[in-house]
N, C-alpha and C positions, 0 to 999 in steps of 0.2 A: 681651072677651065670648067665650063659647064659640064655637069654630070659626074664631076670628080667626087669621090667619097673618101672621107678620112676618118681616122679613129684616134681618140685620146682617152686617157684615164684621168679622172678628176677626183678631187677631195673637197668636201664642203659640207655645210649643214644639212642639205637636202639629200644628197646621194653620195656619201663618202666612199671612195674606191670605185665608183661606177665606171663603166666603159661607155663613152659617148661616141656616137657616129654622126657625121655630118655630110650632107650631100648638097652640092652647089646646083640649085634648080633654077637659078636666075640667069637671064640673058639681057643684053643691052638692046634697047629699042630707042626710038626717037625721043621718048619721054623720060628715059632713064632705065633703071632695071625693072624687069618684069619677070614674074614667075612663069616658067615654060612648062606647059602641061606634059610635053613629051619627056622632059627631064624629071618631073615629079613622078611620072608613071615608072620610068626606069629606076629612080631611087626607091620607090615602094617595092618594086620587084627585087632589087638588090637587098633591101632590109629583110624582106620575107625569106630570101634564099639563105641569108646569114642569120636567121632566127633572132632578129632584133625584136624584143617583145613589145616595146612601146615606141610610137613614133610621134614627134611633135611636128605639126605643120603650122608654123607661124607665118602664114600667108593666106591670101584670100583673092577670090576672083568670081567670075560668073560660072554657072553650071557648065559642064563639058561632058559629052557623052562617053569619051574615052577614059576621062578621069573617073567617071561614075563606075565604069567597069573595073578600073584599077583598084579603087577603094574597095569595092565589093570582093574582088579577088584577094586583096591583102587581108581583109578581115576574115574571109574564109580560111586563110592560112594561119590565122591566130594572132595577127598584129592588132594591138589596141592603138587606135589613131585618135589623137587629141589635136584640135584645131582652133585657131583664133576665129571668133565669131564675127569679126568686122568692126570697122570704125567709121561707118557711114551715117551714123545717127539714127534716131528713132524711126525715121521713114526710109531708111536704107533697104535695098533689096537683100534677101538672104545671101550670105557669102559662102562660097564653096572653097574647100571641101567640108567646112564645119556644118553646112546644112544637110549633108547626107545623113541618113539615119544611122548609118554604121560608125559615125564619128561622134566623139564627145566634144561639143561646142562650148567654148569658154569665153565669157565676157570679163570685163575688168572692173574692179572696185578700188577705191583708194585706201589709205591706211585706217580710215574710220568705217570702212564697209559701205561707203556711199558709192552707187554706180557712176561710172565714167560717163559723161554727158554725150560722148560720141559713139557709145555702144550701139551696135545694131540691136534691134529688138525682134523678138519672134519666138515661137514655140519650139524651134530647133535648139535654142540655147539651153544647155543643161546645167551649168555651174558657173560661178564667178570666182575669180582669184585676184590677188594684188596685181594691178597692172597700171597704176597711176604713180608717176614719180619713182620708178624702179631704177635703182642705182646700178650701172653696169658699164661694160667696156664700150668704147666707141670705135669707129673704124680707123682712127689715127693712133690707136694705142693708149688712149687716155681713158677717162671715165666721164660719165654723163648721166643725167636722169632721163629716163624713157617712159613714155606713156602709150598705151594702147593694148588691144586684146592679144596682140603678138607677144607681149611681155607677160601677160597673164597665163597664157597657155602653158609655158614651160613649168609653172608651179604645179599644175594639175598633172602634167607629164611626169614629173619627178615624184609626185605623191603616189601615182599608180605604179611607177617602176619600183619604188621602195616597197610597196605592199606586195608586188609580184616577187621580189627578191626574198621577201620574208614569208612567202608562202600564203599570204592572206588574200591574194587575188590571183585567180587562174585565168580569167577571161574578161571581156569588156562588160558583161552583165554584172559580174561580181564587183568589178571596178566602179561601175555607176552606183551600185548599192552602197559601197563604202564611202563614195563621194557624197551621197545623199545624206 
């Protein structure tokens, strides 16, 4: 159900033994699933209360005044927020929450380092990561190739989380420097 938060422990090449938390922030509307700003705000608050250090936001939408306040509050509480920069192409409007100054915005590149053609463009984008033909699970329990900035953002999230766990990153500013 919307707003539900879960926890799992994972093992893998990026974050062996890491604890992952997930929050269902999507609701059904006429066009399909849609990120619900209220659920995102509740999830950020829950993550801050539970001292989750790094949060991946593989979602995007228009600017929202309440979400702006929630992002600012979460970062004041020490969360490092990483978000998908958007897949609306070179002329696409800035995607939020990635376009907030407090968030690390991630675009996608392919395995040869070439930019994904549908990447949003803009000075809010901080870094690029693998996001074209990323092999992963699908909703039916199988595997598939995925493309988009939502698949690039987890690579950056994992990198920052690893560096935090190893004591190399204490906050978003140091995280940005390490990414650079």
